[in-house]
mmCIF file as Biopython writes it, N, C-alpha, C and O atoms, coordinates in Angstrom:
data_model
#
loop_
_atom_site.group_PDB
_atom_site.id
_atom_site.type_symbol
_atom_site.label_atom_id
_atom_site.label_alt_id
_atom_site.label_comp_id
_atom_site.label_asym_id
_atom_site.label_entity_id
_atom_site.label_seq_id
_atom_site.pdbx_PDB_ins_code
_atom_site.Cartn_x
_atom_site.Cartn_y
_atom_site.Cartn_z
_atom_site.occupancy
_atom_site.B_iso_or_equiv
_atom_site.auth_seq_id
_atom_site.auth_asym_id
_atom_site.pdbx_PDB_model_num
ATOM 1   N N  . MET A ? 1  ? -90.288  55.536  236.002 1.0 0.0 1  A 1 
ATOM 2   C CA . MET A ? 1  ? -91.248  56.365  236.667 1.0 0.0 1  A 1 
ATOM 3   C C  . MET A ? 1  ? -90.998  56.471  238.130 1.0 0.0 1  A 1 
ATOM 4   O O  . MET A ? 1  ? -91.215  57.531  238.718 1.0 0.0 1  A 1 
ATOM 5   N N  . LYS A ? 2  ? -90.531  55.365  238.766 1.0 0.0 2  A 1 
ATOM 6   C CA . LYS A ? 2  ? -90.323  55.390  240.185 1.0 0.0 2  A 1 
ATOM 7   C C  . LYS A ? 2  ? -89.309  56.447  240.618 1.0 0.0 2  A 1 
ATOM 8   O O  . LYS A ? 2  ? -89.473  57.103  241.647 1.0 0.0 2  A 1 
ATOM 9   N N  . LYS A ? 3  ? -88.224  56.602  239.783 1.0 0.0 3  A 1 
ATOM 10  C CA . LYS A ? 3  ? -87.198  57.650  240.110 1.0 0.0 3  A 1 
ATOM 11  C C  . LYS A ? 3  ? -87.798  59.067  240.073 1.0 0.0 3  A 1 
ATOM 12  O O  . LYS A ? 3  ? -87.504  59.940  240.890 1.0 0.0 3  A 1 
ATOM 13  N N  . LYS A ? 4  ? -88.688  59.226  239.026 1.0 0.0 4  A 1 
ATOM 14  C CA . LYS A ? 4  ? -89.389  60.592  238.962 1.0 0.0 4  A 1 
ATOM 15  C C  . LYS A ? 4  ? -90.249  60.809  240.153 1.0 0.0 4  A 1 
ATOM 16  O O  . LYS A ? 4  ? -90.313  61.942  240.630 1.0 0.0 4  A 1 
ATOM 17  N N  . LEU A ? 5  ? -90.886  59.873  240.653 1.0 0.0 5  A 1 
ATOM 18  C CA . LEU A ? 5  ? -91.824  59.932  241.755 1.0 0.0 5  A 1 
ATOM 19  C C  . LEU A ? 5  ? -91.062  60.222  243.025 1.0 0.0 5  A 1 
ATOM 20  O O  . LEU A ? 5  ? -91.474  61.066  243.820 1.0 0.0 5  A 1 
ATOM 21  N N  . ILE A ? 6  ? -89.933  59.518  243.229 1.0 0.0 6  A 1 
ATOM 22  C CA . ILE A ? 6  ? -89.091  59.817  244.424 1.0 0.0 6  A 1 
ATOM 23  C C  . ILE A ? 6  ? -88.509  61.189  244.372 1.0 0.0 6  A 1 
ATOM 24  O O  . ILE A ? 6  ? -88.415  61.859  245.400 1.0 0.0 6  A 1 
ATOM 25  N N  . LYS A ? 7  ? -88.119  61.625  243.222 1.0 0.0 7  A 1 
ATOM 26  C CA . LYS A ? 7  ? -87.535  62.916  243.019 1.0 0.0 7  A 1 
ATOM 27  C C  . LYS A ? 7  ? -88.541  63.995  243.382 1.0 0.0 7  A 1 
ATOM 28  O O  . LYS A ? 7  ? -88.224  64.954  244.086 1.0 0.0 7  A 1 
ATOM 29  N N  . LEU A ? 8  ? -89.788  63.815  242.875 1.0 0.0 8  A 1 
ATOM 30  C CA . LEU A ? 8  ? -90.884  64.721  243.116 1.0 0.0 8  A 1 
ATOM 31  C C  . LEU A ? 8  ? -91.206  64.801  244.629 1.0 0.0 8  A 1 
ATOM 32  O O  . LEU A ? 8  ? -91.364  65.883  245.195 1.0 0.0 8  A 1 
ATOM 33  N N  . ARG A ? 9  ? -91.296  63.615  245.252 1.0 0.0 9  A 1 
ATOM 34  C CA . ARG A ? 9  ? -91.556  63.653  246.745 1.0 0.0 9  A 1 
ATOM 35  C C  . ARG A ? 9  ? -90.473  64.323  247.494 1.0 0.0 9  A 1 
ATOM 36  O O  . ARG A ? 9  ? -90.757  65.123  248.386 1.0 0.0 9  A 1 
ATOM 37  N N  . LEU A ? 10 ? -89.213  64.038  247.180 1.0 0.0 10 A 1 
ATOM 38  C CA . LEU A ? 10 ? -88.112  64.631  247.912 1.0 0.0 10 A 1 
ATOM 39  C C  . LEU A ? 10 ? -88.014  66.144  247.685 1.0 0.0 10 A 1 
ATOM 40  O O  . LEU A ? 10 ? -87.531  66.880  248.546 1.0 0.0 10 A 1 
ATOM 41  N N  . SER A ? 11 ? -88.478  66.597  246.515 1.0 0.0 11 A 1 
ATOM 42  C CA . SER A ? 11 ? -88.533  68.046  246.275 1.0 0.0 11 A 1 
ATOM 43  C C  . SER A ? 11 ? -89.535  68.780  247.116 1.0 0.0 11 A 1 
ATOM 44  O O  . SER A ? 11 ? -89.420  69.984  247.346 1.0 0.0 11 A 1 
ATOM 45  N N  . THR A ? 12 ? -90.565  68.011  247.595 1.0 0.0 12 A 1 
ATOM 46  C CA . THR A ? 12 ? -91.509  68.721  248.476 1.0 0.0 12 A 1 
ATOM 47  C C  . THR A ? 12 ? -91.072  68.715  249.908 1.0 0.0 12 A 1 
ATOM 48  O O  . THR A ? 12 ? -91.648  69.415  250.740 1.0 0.0 12 A 1 
ATOM 49  N N  . GLY A ? 13 ? -90.045  67.922  250.217 1.0 0.0 13 A 1 
ATOM 50  C CA . GLY A ? 13 ? -89.594  67.786  251.597 1.0 0.0 13 A 1 
ATOM 51  C C  . GLY A ? 13 ? -90.498  66.981  252.480 1.0 0.0 13 A 1 
ATOM 52  O O  . GLY A ? 13 ? -90.410  67.048  253.706 1.0 0.0 13 A 1 
ATOM 53  N N  . MET A ? 14 ? -91.365  66.221  251.863 1.0 0.0 14 A 1 
ATOM 54  C CA . MET A ? 14 ? -92.329  65.438  252.623 1.0 0.0 14 A 1 
ATOM 55  C C  . MET A ? 14 ? -91.753  64.004  252.834 1.0 0.0 14 A 1 
ATOM 56  O O  . MET A ? 14 ? -91.010  63.487  252.000 1.0 0.0 14 A 1 
ATOM 57  N N  . LYS A ? 15 ? -92.124  63.399  253.967 1.0 0.0 15 A 1 
ATOM 58  C CA . LYS A ? 15 ? -91.867  62.020  254.138 1.0 0.0 15 A 1 
ATOM 59  C C  . LYS A ? 15 ? -92.861  61.252  253.308 1.0 0.0 15 A 1 
ATOM 60  O O  . LYS A ? 15 ? -93.846  61.817  252.833 1.0 0.0 15 A 1 
ATOM 61  N N  . ARG A ? 16 ? -92.611  59.943  253.124 1.0 0.0 16 A 1 
ATOM 62  C CA . ARG A ? 16 ? -93.508  59.121  252.301 1.0 0.0 16 A 1 
ATOM 63  C C  . ARG A ? 16 ? -94.930  59.176  252.812 1.0 0.0 16 A 1 
ATOM 64  O O  . ARG A ? 16 ? -95.872  59.329  252.034 1.0 0.0 16 A 1 
ATOM 65  N N  . SER A ? 17 ? -95.091  59.049  254.151 1.0 0.0 17 A 1 
ATOM 66  C CA . SER A ? 17 ? -96.476  59.093  254.743 1.0 0.0 17 A 1 
ATOM 67  C C  . SER A ? 17 ? -97.143  60.402  254.591 1.0 0.0 17 A 1 
ATOM 68  O O  . SER A ? 17 ? -98.359  60.446  254.404 1.0 0.0 17 A 1 
ATOM 69  N N  . GLU A ? 18 ? -96.431  61.458  254.658 1.0 0.0 18 A 1 
ATOM 70  C CA . GLU A ? 18 ? -97.030  62.873  254.455 1.0 0.0 18 A 1 
ATOM 71  C C  . GLU A ? 18 ? -97.470  63.022  253.014 1.0 0.0 18 A 1 
ATOM 72  O O  . GLU A ? 18 ? -98.563  63.514  252.734 1.0 0.0 18 A 1 
ATOM 73  N N  . PHE A ? 19 ? -96.587  62.581  252.077 1.0 0.0 19 A 1 
ATOM 74  C CA . PHE A ? 19 ? -96.841  62.692  250.673 1.0 0.0 19 A 1 
ATOM 75  C C  . PHE A ? 19 ? -98.074  61.856  250.326 1.0 0.0 19 A 1 
ATOM 76  O O  . PHE A ? 19 ? -98.928  62.329  249.577 1.0 0.0 19 A 1 
ATOM 77  N N  . ALA A ? 20 ? -98.193  60.662  250.832 1.0 0.0 20 A 1 
ATOM 78  C CA . ALA A ? 20 ? -99.371  59.815  250.575 1.0 0.0 20 A 1 
ATOM 79  C C  . ALA A ? 20 ? -100.592 60.425  251.073 1.0 0.0 20 A 1 
ATOM 80  O O  . ALA A ? 20 ? -101.606 60.386  250.376 1.0 0.0 20 A 1 
ATOM 81  N N  . GLU A ? 21 ? -100.592 61.031  252.308 1.0 0.0 21 A 1 
ATOM 82  C CA . GLU A ? 21 ? -101.768 61.628  252.860 1.0 0.0 21 A 1 
ATOM 83  C C  . GLU A ? 21 ? -102.146 62.935  252.110 1.0 0.0 21 A 1 
ATOM 84  O O  . GLU A ? 21 ? -103.328 63.245  251.960 1.0 0.0 21 A 1 
ATOM 85  N N  . TYR A ? 22 ? -101.153 63.674  251.654 1.0 0.0 22 A 1 
ATOM 86  C CA . TYR A ? 22 ? -101.408 64.900  250.983 1.0 0.0 22 A 1 
ATOM 87  C C  . TYR A ? 22 ? -102.168 64.638  249.700 1.0 0.0 22 A 1 
ATOM 88  O O  . TYR A ? 22 ? -103.066 65.395  249.332 1.0 0.0 22 A 1 
ATOM 89  N N  . PHE A ? 23 ? -101.798 63.541  249.008 1.0 0.0 23 A 1 
ATOM 90  C CA . PHE A ? 23 ? -102.476 63.258  247.689 1.0 0.0 23 A 1 
ATOM 91  C C  . PHE A ? 23 ? -103.606 62.242  247.894 1.0 0.0 23 A 1 
ATOM 92  O O  . PHE A ? 23 ? -104.244 61.866  246.910 1.0 0.0 23 A 1 
ATOM 93  N N  . GLY A ? 24 ? -103.875 61.798  249.063 1.0 0.0 24 A 1 
ATOM 94  C CA . GLY A ? 24 ? -104.959 60.850  249.312 1.0 0.0 24 A 1 
ATOM 95  C C  . GLY A ? 24 ? -104.726 59.498  248.687 1.0 0.0 24 A 1 
ATOM 96  O O  . GLY A ? 24 ? -105.644 58.858  248.172 1.0 0.0 24 A 1 
ATOM 97  N N  . ILE A ? 25 ? -103.486 59.080  248.743 1.0 0.0 25 A 1 
ATOM 98  C CA . ILE A ? 25 ? -103.059 57.840  248.166 1.0 0.0 25 A 1 
ATOM 99  C C  . ILE A ? 25 ? -102.685 56.842  249.391 1.0 0.0 25 A 1 
ATOM 100 O O  . ILE A ? 25 ? -102.028 57.253  250.348 1.0 0.0 25 A 1 
ATOM 101 N N  . PRO A ? 26 ? -103.092 55.661  249.309 1.0 0.0 26 A 1 
ATOM 102 C CA . PRO A ? 26 ? -102.710 54.744  250.397 1.0 0.0 26 A 1 
ATOM 103 C C  . PRO A ? 26 ? -101.188 54.617  250.481 1.0 0.0 26 A 1 
ATOM 104 O O  . PRO A ? 26 ? -100.497 54.494  249.469 1.0 0.0 26 A 1 
ATOM 105 N N  . TYR A ? 27 ? -100.678 54.651  251.747 1.0 0.0 27 A 1 
ATOM 106 C CA . TYR A ? 27 ? -99.252  54.550  251.984 1.0 0.0 27 A 1 
ATOM 107 C C  . TYR A ? 27 ? -98.616  53.395  251.245 1.0 0.0 27 A 1 
ATOM 108 O O  . TYR A ? 27 ? -97.594  53.526  250.572 1.0 0.0 27 A 1 
ATOM 109 N N  . ARG A ? 28 ? -99.263  52.268  251.401 1.0 0.0 28 A 1 
ATOM 110 C CA . ARG A ? 28 ? -98.671  50.953  250.690 1.0 0.0 28 A 1 
ATOM 111 C C  . ARG A ? 28 ? -98.590  51.141  249.224 1.0 0.0 28 A 1 
ATOM 112 O O  . ARG A ? 28 ? -97.631  50.692  248.596 1.0 0.0 28 A 1 
ATOM 113 N N  . THR A ? 29 ? -99.601  51.814  248.626 1.0 0.0 29 A 1 
ATOM 114 C CA . THR A ? 29 ? -99.553  51.999  247.175 1.0 0.0 29 A 1 
ATOM 115 C C  . THR A ? 29 ? -98.357  52.871  246.736 1.0 0.0 29 A 1 
ATOM 116 O O  . THR A ? 29 ? -97.628  52.550  245.798 1.0 0.0 29 A 1 
ATOM 117 N N  . LEU A ? 30 ? -98.196  53.993  247.469 1.0 0.0 30 A 1 
ATOM 118 C CA . LEU A ? 30 ? -97.026  54.889  247.233 1.0 0.0 30 A 1 
ATOM 119 C C  . LEU A ? 30 ? -95.735  54.077  247.401 1.0 0.0 30 A 1 
ATOM 120 O O  . LEU A ? 30 ? -94.836  54.130  246.562 1.0 0.0 30 A 1 
ATOM 121 N N  . GLN A ? 31 ? -95.673  53.368  248.443 1.0 0.0 31 A 1 
ATOM 122 C CA . GLN A ? 31 ? -94.463  52.559  248.722 1.0 0.0 31 A 1 
ATOM 123 C C  . GLN A ? 31 ? -94.205  51.543  247.568 1.0 0.0 31 A 1 
ATOM 124 O O  . GLN A ? 31 ? -93.064  51.385  247.134 1.0 0.0 31 A 1 
ATOM 125 N N  . ASP A ? 32 ? -95.244  50.872  247.089 1.0 0.0 32 A 1 
ATOM 126 C CA . ASP A ? 32 ? -95.019  49.956  245.954 1.0 0.0 32 A 1 
ATOM 127 C C  . ASP A ? 32 ? -94.577  50.664  244.710 1.0 0.0 32 A 1 
ATOM 128 O O  . ASP A ? 32 ? -93.734  50.146  243.978 1.0 0.0 32 A 1 
ATOM 129 N N  . TRP A ? 33 ? -95.116  51.831  244.443 1.0 0.0 33 A 1 
ATOM 130 C CA . TRP A ? 33 ? -94.690  52.607  243.315 1.0 0.0 33 A 1 
ATOM 131 C C  . TRP A ? 33 ? -93.194  53.006  243.370 1.0 0.0 33 A 1 
ATOM 132 O O  . TRP A ? 33 ? -92.471  52.911  242.377 1.0 0.0 33 A 1 
ATOM 133 N N  . GLU A ? 34 ? -92.752  53.466  244.591 1.0 0.0 34 A 1 
ATOM 134 C CA . GLU A ? 34 ? -91.392  53.894  244.801 1.0 0.0 34 A 1 
ATOM 135 C C  . GLU A ? 34 ? -90.451  52.702  244.722 1.0 0.0 34 A 1 
ATOM 136 O O  . GLU A ? 34 ? -89.327  52.852  244.243 1.0 0.0 34 A 1 
ATOM 137 N N  . LEU A ? 35 ? -90.854  51.561  245.159 1.0 0.0 35 A 1 
ATOM 138 C CA . LEU A ? 35 ? -90.020  50.370  245.153 1.0 0.0 35 A 1 
ATOM 139 C C  . LEU A ? 35 ? -90.023  49.622  243.798 1.0 0.0 35 A 1 
ATOM 140 O O  . LEU A ? 35 ? -89.211  48.728  243.560 1.0 0.0 35 A 1 
ATOM 141 N N  . GLY A ? 36 ? -90.928  50.008  242.961 1.0 0.0 36 A 1 
ATOM 142 C CA . GLY A ? 36 ? -91.012  49.458  241.623 1.0 0.0 36 A 1 
ATOM 143 C C  . GLY A ? 36 ? -91.806  48.152  241.697 1.0 0.0 36 A 1 
ATOM 144 O O  . GLY A ? 36 ? -91.686  47.368  240.756 1.0 0.0 36 A 1 
ATOM 145 N N  . ASN A ? 37 ? -92.559  47.860  242.662 1.0 0.0 37 A 1 
ATOM 146 C CA . ASN A ? 37 ? -93.319  46.749  242.754 1.0 0.0 37 A 1 
ATOM 147 C C  . ASN A ? 37 ? -94.650  46.843  241.931 1.0 0.0 37 A 1 
ATOM 148 O O  . ASN A ? 37 ? -95.233  45.834  241.536 1.0 0.0 37 A 1 
ATOM 149 N N  . ARG A ? 38 ? -95.077  48.068  241.707 1.0 0.0 38 A 1 
ATOM 150 C CA . ARG A ? 38 ? -96.274  48.359  240.909 1.0 0.0 38 A 1 
ATOM 151 C C  . ARG A ? 38 ? -95.978  49.547  240.080 1.0 0.0 38 A 1 
ATOM 152 O O  . ARG A ? 38 ? -95.188  50.408  240.467 1.0 0.0 38 A 1 
ATOM 153 N N  . ALA A ? 39 ? -96.611  49.610  238.921 1.0 0.0 39 A 1 
ATOM 154 C CA . ALA A ? 39 ? -96.382  50.769  237.991 1.0 0.0 39 A 1 
ATOM 155 C C  . ALA A ? 39 ? -97.439  51.872  238.286 1.0 0.0 39 A 1 
ATOM 156 O O  . ALA A ? 39 ? -98.651  51.656  238.312 1.0 0.0 39 A 1 
ATOM 157 N N  . MET A ? 40 ? -96.867  53.046  238.500 1.0 0.0 40 A 1 
ATOM 158 C CA . MET A ? 40 ? -97.784  54.204  238.699 1.0 0.0 40 A 1 
ATOM 159 C C  . MET A ? 40 ? -98.299  54.711  237.357 1.0 0.0 40 A 1 
ATOM 160 O O  . MET A ? 40 ? -97.532  54.860  236.405 1.0 0.0 40 A 1 
ATOM 161 N N  . PRO A ? 41 ? -99.632  54.979  237.286 1.0 0.0 41 A 1 
ATOM 162 C CA . PRO A ? 41 ? -100.137 55.569  236.038 1.0 0.0 41 A 1 
ATOM 163 C C  . PRO A ? 41 ? -99.494  56.879  235.672 1.0 0.0 41 A 1 
ATOM 164 O O  . PRO A ? 41 ? -99.358  57.761  236.520 1.0 0.0 41 A 1 
ATOM 165 N N  . ASP A ? 42 ? -99.110  57.020  234.470 1.0 0.0 42 A 1 
ATOM 166 C CA . ASP A ? 42 ? -98.386  58.221  233.989 1.0 0.0 42 A 1 
ATOM 167 C C  . ASP A ? 42 ? -99.253  59.502  234.221 1.0 0.0 42 A 1 
ATOM 168 O O  . ASP A ? 42 ? -98.754  60.544  234.645 1.0 0.0 42 A 1 
ATOM 169 N N  . TYR A ? 43 ? -100.518 59.373  233.935 1.0 0.0 43 A 1 
ATOM 170 C CA . TYR A ? 43 ? -101.402 60.571  234.047 1.0 0.0 43 A 1 
ATOM 171 C C  . TYR A ? 43 ? -101.453 61.043  235.556 1.0 0.0 43 A 1 
ATOM 172 O O  . TYR A ? 43 ? -101.605 62.232  235.838 1.0 0.0 43 A 1 
ATOM 173 N N  . LEU A ? 44 ? -101.322 60.089  236.477 1.0 0.0 44 A 1 
ATOM 174 C CA . LEU A ? 44 ? -101.415 60.469  237.870 1.0 0.0 44 A 1 
ATOM 175 C C  . LEU A ? 44 ? -100.196 61.278  238.367 1.0 0.0 44 A 1 
ATOM 176 O O  . LEU A ? 44 ? -100.301 62.182  239.197 1.0 0.0 44 A 1 
ATOM 177 N N  . PHE A ? 45 ? -98.972  60.870  237.772 1.0 0.0 45 A 1 
ATOM 178 C CA . PHE A ? 45 ? -97.822  61.646  238.090 1.0 0.0 45 A 1 
ATOM 179 C C  . PHE A ? 45 ? -97.984  63.089  237.535 1.0 0.0 45 A 1 
ATOM 180 O O  . PHE A ? 45 ? -97.694  64.051  238.246 1.0 0.0 45 A 1 
ATOM 181 N N  . ARG A ? 46 ? -98.424  63.234  236.330 1.0 0.0 46 A 1 
ATOM 182 C CA . ARG A ? 46 ? -98.692  64.554  235.720 1.0 0.0 46 A 1 
ATOM 183 C C  . ARG A ? 46 ? -99.659  65.394  236.640 1.0 0.0 46 A 1 
ATOM 184 O O  . ARG A ? 46 ? -99.428  66.583  236.858 1.0 0.0 46 A 1 
ATOM 185 N N  . LEU A ? 47 ? -100.697 64.770  237.149 1.0 0.0 47 A 1 
ATOM 186 C CA . LEU A ? 47 ? -101.643 65.469  237.947 1.0 0.0 47 A 1 
ATOM 187 C C  . LEU A ? 47 ? -100.983 65.933  239.236 1.0 0.0 47 A 1 
ATOM 188 O O  . LEU A ? 47 ? -101.230 67.051  239.687 1.0 0.0 47 A 1 
ATOM 189 N N  . MET A ? 48 ? -100.127 65.070  239.849 1.0 0.0 48 A 1 
ATOM 190 C CA . MET A ? 48 ? -99.420  65.448  241.068 1.0 0.0 48 A 1 
ATOM 191 C C  . MET A ? 48 ? -98.531  66.702  240.849 1.0 0.0 48 A 1 
ATOM 192 O O  . MET A ? 48 ? -98.514  67.648  241.637 1.0 0.0 48 A 1 
ATOM 193 N N  . VAL A ? 49 ? -97.810  66.630  239.737 1.0 0.0 49 A 1 
ATOM 194 C CA . VAL A ? 49 ? -96.939  67.789  239.377 1.0 0.0 49 A 1 
ATOM 195 C C  . VAL A ? 49 ? -97.794  69.074  239.198 1.0 0.0 49 A 1 
ATOM 196 O O  . VAL A ? 49 ? -97.436  70.154  239.669 1.0 0.0 49 A 1 
ATOM 197 N N  . TYR A ? 50 ? -98.914  68.906  238.509 1.0 0.0 50 A 1 
ATOM 198 C CA . TYR A ? 50 ? -99.802  70.075  238.304 1.0 0.0 50 A 1 
ATOM 199 C C  . TYR A ? 50 ? -100.321 70.649  239.633 1.0 0.0 50 A 1 
ATOM 200 O O  . TYR A ? 50 ? -100.300 71.859  239.859 1.0 0.0 50 A 1 
ATOM 201 N N  . LYS A ? 51 ? -100.775 69.763  240.479 1.0 0.0 51 A 1 
ATOM 202 C CA . LYS A ? 51 ? -101.253 70.178  241.775 1.0 0.0 51 A 1 
ATOM 203 C C  . LYS A ? 51 ? -100.231 70.959  242.580 1.0 0.0 51 A 1 
ATOM 204 O O  . LYS A ? 51 ? -100.508 72.005  243.167 1.0 0.0 51 A 1 
ATOM 205 N N  . LEU A ? 52 ? -99.067  70.406  242.572 1.0 0.0 52 A 1 
ATOM 206 C CA . LEU A ? 52 ? -97.934  71.084  243.363 1.0 0.0 52 A 1 
ATOM 207 C C  . LEU A ? 52 ? -97.650  72.471  242.742 1.0 0.0 52 A 1 
ATOM 208 O O  . LEU A ? 52 ? -97.480  73.448  243.471 1.0 0.0 52 A 1 
ATOM 209 N N  . ARG A ? 53 ? -97.601  72.552  241.474 1.0 0.0 53 A 1 
ATOM 210 C CA . ARG A ? 53 ? -97.304  73.853  240.771 1.0 0.0 53 A 1 
ATOM 211 C C  . ARG A ? 53 ? -98.444  74.872  241.099 1.0 0.0 53 A 1 
ATOM 212 O O  . ARG A ? 53 ? -98.173  76.011  241.480 1.0 0.0 53 A 1 
ATOM 213 N N  . VAL A ? 54 ? -99.656  74.454  240.949 1.0 0.0 54 A 1 
ATOM 214 C CA . VAL A ? 54 ? -100.751 75.345  241.155 1.0 0.0 54 A 1 
ATOM 215 C C  . VAL A ? 54 ? -100.723 75.897  242.559 1.0 0.0 54 A 1 
ATOM 216 O O  . VAL A ? 54 ? -100.849 77.102  242.776 1.0 0.0 54 A 1 
ATOM 217 N N  . GLU A ? 55 ? -100.551 74.972  243.534 1.0 0.0 55 A 1 
ATOM 218 C CA . GLU A ? 55 ? -100.530 75.447  244.915 1.0 0.0 55 A 1 
ATOM 219 C C  . GLU A ? 55 ? -99.337  76.287  245.182 1.0 0.0 55 A 1 
ATOM 220 O O  . GLU A ? 55 ? -99.421  77.188  246.017 1.0 0.0 55 A 1 
ATOM 221 N N  . GLU A ? 56 ? -98.222  76.062  244.535 1.0 0.0 56 A 1 
ATOM 222 C CA . GLU A ? 56 ? -97.057  76.912  244.710 1.0 0.0 56 A 1 
ATOM 223 C C  . GLU A ? 56 ? -97.351  78.327  244.198 1.0 0.0 56 A 1 
ATOM 224 O O  . GLU A ? 56 ? -97.008  79.339  244.810 1.0 0.0 56 A 1 
ATOM 225 N N  . MET A ? 57 ? -97.995  78.326  243.056 1.0 0.0 57 A 1 
ATOM 226 C CA . MET A ? 57 ? -98.367  79.629  242.409 1.0 0.0 57 A 1 
ATOM 227 C C  . MET A ? 57 ? -99.322  80.474  243.290 1.0 0.0 57 A 1 
ATOM 228 O O  . MET A ? 57 ? -99.157  81.685  243.433 1.0 0.0 57 A 1 
ATOM 229 N N  . THR A ? 58 ? -100.335 79.774  243.877 1.0 0.0 58 A 1 
ATOM 230 C CA . THR A ? 58 ? -101.300 80.451  244.707 1.0 0.0 58 A 1 
ATOM 231 C C  . THR A ? 58 ? -100.687 80.947  245.973 1.0 0.0 58 A 1 
ATOM 232 O O  . THR A ? 58 ? -101.151 81.957  246.502 1.0 0.0 58 A 1 
ATOM 233 N N  . GLU A ? 59 ? -99.649  80.293  246.511 1.0 0.0 59 A 1 
ATOM 234 C CA . GLU A ? 59 ? -98.995  80.702  247.710 1.0 0.0 59 A 1 
ATOM 235 C C  . GLU A ? 59 ? -98.267  82.016  247.494 1.0 0.0 59 A 1 
ATOM 236 O O  . GLU A ? 59 ? -98.147  82.861  248.381 1.0 0.0 59 A 1 
ATOM 237 N N  . GLU A ? 60 ? -97.777  82.142  246.238 1.0 0.0 60 A 1 
ATOM 238 C CA . GLU A ? 60 ? -96.962  83.320  245.867 1.0 0.0 60 A 1 
ATOM 239 C C  . GLU A ? 60 ? -97.787  84.527  245.560 1.0 0.0 60 A 1 
ATOM 240 O O  . GLU A ? 60 ? -97.238  85.628  245.510 1.0 0.0 60 A 1 
ATOM 241 N N  . GLU A ? 61 ? -99.104  84.391  245.345 1.0 0.0 61 A 1 
ATOM 242 C CA . GLU A ? 61 ? -99.985  85.534  245.022 1.0 0.0 61 A 1 
ATOM 243 C C  . GLU A ? 61 ? -100.228 86.336  246.308 1.0 0.0 61 A 1 
ATOM 244 O O  . GLU A ? 61 ? -100.483 85.763  247.366 1.0 0.0 61 A 1 
ATOM 245 N N  . PRO A ? 62 ? -100.147 87.643  246.203 1.0 0.0 62 A 1 
ATOM 246 C CA . PRO A ? 62 ? -100.524 88.523  247.390 1.0 0.0 62 A 1 
ATOM 247 C C  . PRO A ? 62 ? -102.010 88.419  247.667 1.0 0.0 62 A 1 
ATOM 248 O O  . PRO A ? 62 ? -102.807 88.096  246.786 1.0 0.0 62 A 1 
ATOM 249 N N  . ASP A ? 63 ? -102.366 88.704  248.928 1.0 0.0 63 A 1 
ATOM 250 C CA . ASP A ? 63 ? -103.751 88.733  249.264 1.0 0.0 63 A 1 
ATOM 251 C C  . ASP A ? 63 ? -104.496 89.822  248.492 1.0 0.0 63 A 1 
ATOM 252 O O  . ASP A ? 63 ? -103.935 90.901  248.296 1.0 0.0 63 A 1 
ATOM 253 N N  . ALA A ? 64 ? -105.650 89.606  248.074 1.0 0.0 64 A 1 
ATOM 254 C CA . ALA A ? 64 ? -106.465 90.602  247.263 1.0 0.0 64 A 1 
ATOM 255 C C  . ALA A ? 64 ? -106.688 91.799  248.108 1.0 0.0 64 A 1 
ATOM 256 O O  . ALA A ? 64 ? -106.645 92.890  247.540 1.0 0.0 64 A 1 
ATOM 257 N N  . GLY A ? 65 ? -106.914 91.756  249.355 1.0 0.0 65 A 1 
ATOM 258 C CA . GLY A ? 65 ? -107.267 92.881  250.279 1.0 0.0 65 A 1 
ATOM 259 C C  . GLY A ? 65 ? -106.021 93.622  250.724 1.0 0.0 65 A 1 
ATOM 260 O O  . GLY A ? 65 ? -106.144 94.665  251.365 1.0 0.0 65 A 1 
ATOM 261 N N  . GLU A ? 66 ? -104.821 93.135  250.414 1.0 0.0 66 A 1 
ATOM 262 C CA . GLU A ? 66 ? -103.638 93.744  250.897 1.0 0.0 66 A 1 
ATOM 263 C C  . GLU A ? 66 ? -103.286 95.078  250.075 1.0 0.0 66 A 1 
ATOM 264 O O  . GLU A ? 66 ? -103.407 95.092  248.850 1.0 0.0 66 A 1 
ATOM 265 N N  . ASP A ? 67 ? -102.886 96.093  250.729 1.0 0.0 67 A 1 
ATOM 266 C CA . ASP A ? 67 ? -102.486 97.336  250.051 1.0 0.0 67 A 1 
ATOM 267 C C  . ASP A ? 67 ? -101.061 97.237  249.545 1.0 0.0 67 A 1 
ATOM 268 O O  . ASP A ? 67 ? -100.118 97.105  250.325 1.0 0.0 67 A 1 
ATOM 269 N N  . HIS A ? 68 ? -100.920 97.298  248.277 1.0 0.0 68 A 1 
ATOM 270 C CA . HIS A ? 68 ? -99.649  97.136  247.662 1.0 0.0 68 A 1 
ATOM 271 C C  . HIS A ? 68 ? -98.880  98.434  247.463 1.0 0.0 68 A 1 
ATOM 272 O O  . HIS A ? 68 ? -97.710  98.408  247.083 1.0 0.0 68 A 1 
ATOM 273 N N  . GLN A ? 69 ? -99.492  99.510  247.701 1.0 0.0 69 A 1 
ATOM 274 C CA . GLN A ? 69 ? -98.812  100.875 247.552 1.0 0.0 69 A 1 
ATOM 275 C C  . GLN A ? 69 ? -98.380  101.273 248.938 1.0 0.0 69 A 1 
ATOM 276 O O  . GLN A ? 69 ? -99.195  101.572 249.811 1.0 0.0 69 A 1 
ATOM 277 N N  . LYS A ? 70 ? -97.045  101.269 249.122 1.0 0.0 70 A 1 
ATOM 278 C CA . LYS A ? 70 ? -96.427  101.599 250.411 1.0 0.0 70 A 1 
ATOM 279 C C  . LYS A ? 70 ? -95.570  102.820 250.214 1.0 0.0 70 A 1 
ATOM 280 O O  . LYS A ? 70 ? -94.943  103.293 251.162 1.0 0.0 70 A 1 
#
């Protein structure tokens, strides 16, 4: 799990402190997960992936008020 978490964080381009703040996770907890000192709950990893995907999709959507006929 720790390798998956590190890969996910690196894919965002965030530093460890930014990633921890973004998800509201204590820095030390994230550090322990990445170092393998503590096991990260599987469901939490899935929620992180889901949040990142949803936010990525919403960034790609055009504004509702924007005129698409040019």
